[in-house]
Backbone as numpy.savetxt, mean C-alpha at the origin, in Angstrom:
# Nx Ny Nz CAx CAy CAz Cx Cy Cz
7.60 4.20 18.60 7.22 5.13 17.56 7.48 4.98 16.09
7.46 5.39 15.47 7.45 4.95 13.71 8.48 5.66 12.92
9.44 5.13 12.69 10.73 5.52 12.27 10.77 5.56 10.62
11.24 6.26 10.03 12.04 6.35 8.51 12.51 4.94 7.88
13.11 4.56 9.18 13.29 2.62 8.87 12.23 1.70 8.53
11.66 2.06 9.62 10.42 1.16 9.45 9.63 1.55 8.55
8.92 2.90 8.08 8.41 3.08 6.94 8.84 2.62 5.55
10.50 2.73 5.51 11.20 2.58 4.44 10.65 0.83 4.02
10.99 -0.09 5.28 11.23 -1.48 4.86 9.58 -1.69 4.93
8.12 -1.32 5.20 7.24 -1.34 4.92 6.86 -1.25 3.54
7.26 -0.35 3.26 7.13 0.01 1.53 7.93 -0.74 0.68
9.07 -1.07 1.09 9.47 -2.32 0.30 8.93 -3.19 0.60
8.30 -3.87 1.56 7.71 -4.99 1.55 6.27 -5.01 0.58
5.97 -3.76 0.92 4.41 -3.92 0.06 4.33 -4.08 -1.19
6.12 -3.42 -1.94 6.05 -3.38 -3.04 6.13 -4.77 -3.06
6.96 -5.49 -2.44 6.95 -7.16 -2.95 5.99 -8.23 -2.90
5.39 -7.60 -2.28 4.08 -8.30 -1.74 3.25 -7.83 -3.23
2.99 -6.53 -3.85 2.28 -6.10 -5.16 2.72 -7.13 -5.70
4.54 -7.37 -5.97 4.59 -7.99 -7.52 4.78 -9.52 -6.89
4.85 -9.89 -6.10 4.50 -11.62 -5.94 3.05 -12.19 -6.08
2.11 -11.39 -5.47 1.25 -11.75 -5.05 0.95 -12.87 -4.37
2.04 -12.93 -3.71 1.34 -14.50 -2.65 0.56 -13.84 -1.34
-0.19 -14.73 -1.24 -1.07 -14.27 -0.12 -0.64 -14.00 1.46
0.63 -14.55 1.72 0.95 -14.65 3.26 2.35 -13.16 2.95
2.51 -12.90 2.19 3.40 -11.50 1.75 2.30 -10.64 2.07
1.39 -10.74 1.55 0.21 -9.44 1.86 -0.20 -9.41 2.93
-0.61 -10.32 3.43 -0.86 -11.11 5.24 0.00 -10.41 5.88
1.21 -10.39 5.59 2.73 -9.76 6.52 2.47 -8.57 6.77
1.62 -7.53 5.62 2.08 -6.09 6.16 1.43 -5.38 6.60
-0.42 -6.43 7.08 -1.52 -5.79 7.63 -1.54 -6.59 9.22
-2.21 -5.88 10.07 -2.79 -6.41 10.99 -4.16 -7.27 10.82
-4.71 -7.97 11.28 -5.42 -8.85 11.38 -6.48 -8.13 10.98
-7.29 -6.82 12.01 -8.36 -6.13 11.81 -8.18 -4.54 10.85
-6.69 -5.05 10.19 -6.54 -3.42 9.31 -7.82 -3.11 8.53
-7.24 -1.77 8.27 -8.38 -1.08 7.40 -7.78 -0.53 5.90
-7.81 -1.10 4.61 -7.71 -0.26 3.71 -8.55 0.47 2.83
-8.38 1.48 2.84 -9.24 2.70 2.12 -8.60 3.50 0.99
-8.96 3.52 -0.38 -8.56 4.02 -1.66 -9.94 4.92 -2.06
-9.27 5.97 -2.16 -10.20 6.68 -2.99 -9.72 7.85 -4.27
-10.32 8.23 -5.51 -11.68 8.22 -5.79 -12.74 6.81 -5.88
-11.59 5.82 -6.04 -12.51 4.04 -5.81 -13.30 3.95 -4.64
-14.09 3.35 -4.73 -14.55 2.77 -3.55 -14.43 2.03 -3.13
-12.95 1.90 -2.41 -12.30 0.66 -2.02 -12.34 1.06 -0.47
-12.72 0.21 0.45 -12.80 -0.07 1.52 -12.62 -1.36 2.37
-11.77 -2.03 2.24 -11.41 -3.37 2.65 -10.97 -3.14 4.45
-11.71 -4.13 4.81 -11.97 -4.14 6.28 -11.24 -5.88 6.54
-10.08 -5.75 7.27 -9.46 -7.18 7.87 -8.73 -7.66 7.43
-7.95 -8.40 7.39 -6.62 -8.76 6.45 -7.05 -9.36 5.51
-7.84 -10.59 5.61 -8.58 -11.23 4.63 -9.63 -10.58 3.36
-10.03 -9.50 3.47 -10.31 -8.92 2.57 -9.40 -7.88 1.71
-7.87 -7.57 2.56 -7.18 -6.80 1.96 -6.72 -7.73 1.21
-6.49 -8.84 1.34 -5.25 -9.98 0.63 -6.45 -10.64 -0.74
-8.14 -10.58 -0.54 -8.83 -10.74 -2.09 -8.65 -9.34 -2.41
-8.76 -8.37 -2.30 -8.96 -7.00 -3.03 -7.67 -6.82 -3.79
-6.35 -7.60 -3.08 -5.37 -6.97 -3.71 -4.85 -8.09 -4.85
-5.23 -9.32 -4.80 -5.48 -10.22 -5.89 -6.62 -10.34 -6.86
-7.28 -9.48 -7.04 -8.18 -9.21 -7.69 -7.83 -8.30 -8.75
-6.59 -7.48 -8.47 -6.05 -6.51 -9.22 -4.73 -6.69 -9.87
-4.75 -8.15 -9.73 -3.36 -8.67 -10.58 -3.27 -8.33 -11.66
-4.15 -8.04 -12.56 -4.32 -7.58 -13.90 -3.91 -6.71 -14.32
-3.75 -5.73 -13.29 -3.15 -4.06 -13.11 -1.78 -4.40 -14.48
-1.24 -4.76 -13.90 0.08 -5.24 -13.72 0.77 -5.85 -15.44
0.08 -6.48 -15.82 0.42 -6.84 -17.00 0.71 -5.66 -17.94
1.80 -5.90 -18.48 2.68 -5.02 -19.37 4.15 -4.66 -18.78
3.96 -4.44 -17.39 4.77 -4.05 -16.35 4.39 -3.03 -15.22
5.47 -2.56 -14.81 4.67 -1.37 -14.00 6.25 -1.23 -13.44
6.02 0.41 -12.58 7.03 0.84 -11.85 6.66 1.33 -10.76
7.37 1.89 -9.52 6.72 2.46 -8.35 7.82 3.28 -7.72
8.00 4.43 -7.71 8.51 5.42 -7.37 7.86 6.15 -6.08
8.78 6.34 -4.97 7.95 6.77 -3.68 9.16 7.79 -3.11
8.27 8.88 -1.82 9.28 9.43 -0.98 8.49 9.27 0.37
9.36 9.47 1.43 8.25 9.50 2.69 8.09 11.13 2.63
6.77 11.71 3.16 6.79 13.16 3.45 6.91 13.43 4.62
6.21 13.10 5.50 6.31 13.00 7.08 5.95 12.31 7.83
6.64 11.75 8.93 6.05 10.62 9.79 5.27 11.84 11.02
4.49 11.56 11.57 3.77 11.89 12.91 3.77 10.75 13.98
4.01 10.69 14.71 3.68 9.34 15.98 4.11 8.29 15.03
3.11 7.44 15.22 2.48 6.26 14.76 2.27 6.19 12.72
2.13 7.57 12.30 1.33 7.49 11.28 2.31 7.91 10.12
2.51 7.95 8.89 4.00 8.22 8.13 3.02 8.63 6.59
3.02 9.81 6.24 2.81 10.13 4.93 3.57 10.44 3.65
3.31 9.48 2.19 4.26 8.81 1.56 3.61 9.61 -0.04
4.46 10.02 -0.62 3.92 10.39 -2.13 4.45 9.20 -3.37
3.39 8.83 -4.08 4.12 7.51 -4.79 3.63 7.80 -5.85
4.25 7.30 -7.30 4.17 6.96 -8.50 4.22 6.03 -9.22
2.92 5.53 -9.36 2.66 4.51 -10.53 2.66 4.01 -11.62
3.50 3.36 -12.57 3.64 3.98 -13.59 3.48 2.36 -13.86
1.49 1.93 -15.03 1.33 0.72 -15.37 1.55 0.96 -16.81
2.32 0.37 -17.52 1.72 0.37 -18.70 0.60 0.12 -19.82
-0.01 -0.94 -18.98 -1.50 -1.05 -19.62 -2.49 0.02 -19.19
-2.45 0.72 -17.69 -3.23 1.21 -17.46 -2.64 2.76 -17.33
-1.41 3.12 -16.99 -1.13 4.73 -17.26 -0.20 4.91 -16.14
-0.38 6.21 -15.69 0.60 6.86 -14.71 -0.38 7.05 -13.40
-0.31 7.09 -12.24 -1.13 7.64 -10.94 0.16 7.75 -9.79
-0.37 9.29 -9.84 0.56 10.02 -8.09 -0.63 9.29 -7.12
0.19 8.77 -6.49 -0.82 8.77 -4.97 -0.53 8.95 -3.99
-0.60 9.77 -3.15 -0.72 10.01 -1.62 -1.42 8.95 -0.59
-0.08 8.18 0.18 -0.78 7.26 1.29 -0.57 7.75 2.72
-1.65 7.48 3.35 -1.34 7.53 4.84 -1.27 5.98 5.35
-0.36 5.81 6.18 0.26 4.51 6.48 0.55 4.65 8.18
-0.36 3.40 9.05 -0.14 3.60 10.12 -0.27 2.46 10.46
1.35 2.25 11.29 1.89 0.95 12.15 1.62 0.88 12.96
1.66 -0.10 13.54 1.82 -1.05 15.21 2.76 -1.01 15.47
3.38 -1.50 16.74 4.42 -1.49 17.15 6.02 -2.67 16.27
4.79 -3.67 15.93 5.52 -4.63 14.99 5.62 -3.94 13.37
5.51 -3.23 13.20 5.74 -2.69 11.96 4.98 -3.17 11.09
3.52 -3.40 11.33 2.10 -3.94 10.69 1.15 -2.82 10.50
0.78 -3.04 9.10 -0.35 -1.81 8.79 -1.33 -1.99 9.56
-2.27 -0.87 10.42 -3.71 -1.02 11.10 -4.53 -0.34 10.10
-4.26 0.95 9.55 -4.60 1.69 8.65 -4.06 2.30 7.40
-4.74 1.82 6.12 -4.16 2.28 5.18 -5.10 3.33 4.11
-4.86 4.36 4.05 -5.20 5.07 3.31 -4.76 5.84 1.80
-5.25 5.87 0.77 -4.61 6.22 -0.42 -5.56 7.35 -1.57
-5.25 8.08 -1.83 -5.41 8.88 -2.95 -4.69 8.60 -3.80
-5.50 8.16 -5.46 -5.01 8.00 -6.43 -5.51 9.44 -7.59
-4.48 9.89 -8.47 -4.94 10.75 -9.04 -4.02 10.30 -10.42
-4.58 10.03 -11.55 -4.66 9.39 -12.99 -3.99 10.66 -13.77
-3.10 10.96 -14.17 -2.28 11.60 -15.14 -2.21 10.96 -16.11
């Protein structure tokens, strides 16, 4: 069963991986067959390798600096709902809703994000 501590650790590792852009940090977050879906953008990355490639293609988003604040809204079984706010100096502010399904090792098998620029 997924716990608040497990989700917190995963999100902290997610932010660290977004910061580092190190492929091994990104890979460690996801199962080999993980899915990463983002709306309203047409992002559908299937498999850990495709997720790494997708992340690395977005590193320029961080130019000028960024911050990310988040809170866990709820956990049901192995899935957590997370509210986040990303503020990118060059891109603007984005409110996010995530659902994150974690396996027994704390790796994500299914990630869905809804982005709203405010």
